[in-house]
LOSE-284845 format. One line per 10 residues: number of its first residue (from 1); their letters; for each residue x, y, z of C-alpha. Coordinates in steps of 0.05 Angstrom, whole numbers, plus 5000, padded with zeros to 4 digits. Example, Ala and Ser with C-alpha at 12.3 -4.5 7.8 and 13.67 -1.06 7.14 Angstrom:
// LOSE-284845
1	AS	5246:4910:5156 ~ 5273:4979:5143;
This chain:
// LOSE-284845
1	XXXXXXXXXX	5333:5117:4734 ~ 5294:5117:4669 ~ 5225:5149:4679 ~ 5191:5090:4645 ~ 5220:5045:4699 ~ 5200:5090:4758 ~ 5125:5081:4754 ~ 5125:5004:4752 ~ 5175:5003:4809 ~ 5131:5049:4851;
11	XXXXXXXXXX	5070:5008:4833 ~ 5104:4943:4852 ~ 5128:4973:4918 ~ 5059:4999:4934 ~ 5028:4932:4920 ~ 5080:4895:4961 ~ 5069:4941:5020 ~ 4993:4934:5013 ~ 4996:4858:5008 ~ 5046:4852:5066;
21	XXXXXXXXXX	5000:4893:5110 ~ 4941:4845:5106 ~ 4920:4819:5173 ~ 4886:4751:5173 ~ 4869:4753:5247 ~ 4825:4815:5242 ~ 4753:4811:5266 ~ 4729:4861:5215 ~ 4750:4864:5143 ~ 4804:4918:5142;
31	XXXXXXXXXX	4874:4924:5115 ~ 4928:4969:5143 ~ 4968:4997:5085 ~ 5033:5035:5085 ~ 5040:5075:5021 ~ 5104:5108:4999 ~ 5086:5132:4930 ~ 5043:5191:4907 ~ 4984:5206:4953 ~ 4935:5206:4894;
41	XXXXXXXXXX	4960:5137:4872 ~ 4954:5111:4944 ~ 4882:5135:4948 ~ 4864:5106:4880 ~ 4895:5038:4898 ~ 4859:5036:4964 ~ 4792:5053:4932 ~ 4803:5000:4877 ~ 4822:4948:4929 ~ 4760:4964:4971;
51	XXXXXXXXXX	4715:4962:4910 ~ 4743:4895:4886 ~ 4744:4861:4954 ~ 4696:4898:5001 ~ 4754:4904:5050 ~ 4766:4974:5079 ~ 4836:5003:5075 ~ 4867:5042:5132 ~ 4923:5079:5098 ~ 4986:5112:5125;
61	XXXXXXXXXX	5032:5153:5081 ~ 5107:5145:5097 ~ 5173:5156:5062 ~ 5201:5093:5031 ~ 5255:5085:5084 ~ 5205:5093:5141 ~ 5157:5044:5108 ~ 5211:4991:5099 ~ 5235:5000:5170 ~ 5165:4990:5197;
71	XXX	5153:4928:5154 ~ 5220:4899:5177 ~ 5203:4913:5250;
């Protein structure tokens, strides 16, 4: 895969995982996020999301296959 295509793909996957992990029934403002890209990117995205929304991010790092299996389950 072309290296210029890898980063947008990883970014899109990370955002999809983050948005699919939102829980509307939570009593407190938190989001459970499964991140399967670079740890530093995951932390940066979580911090940016918290700063923009005030919602805390509880983050789990998993391989892409594990993350997809958990989302499907």
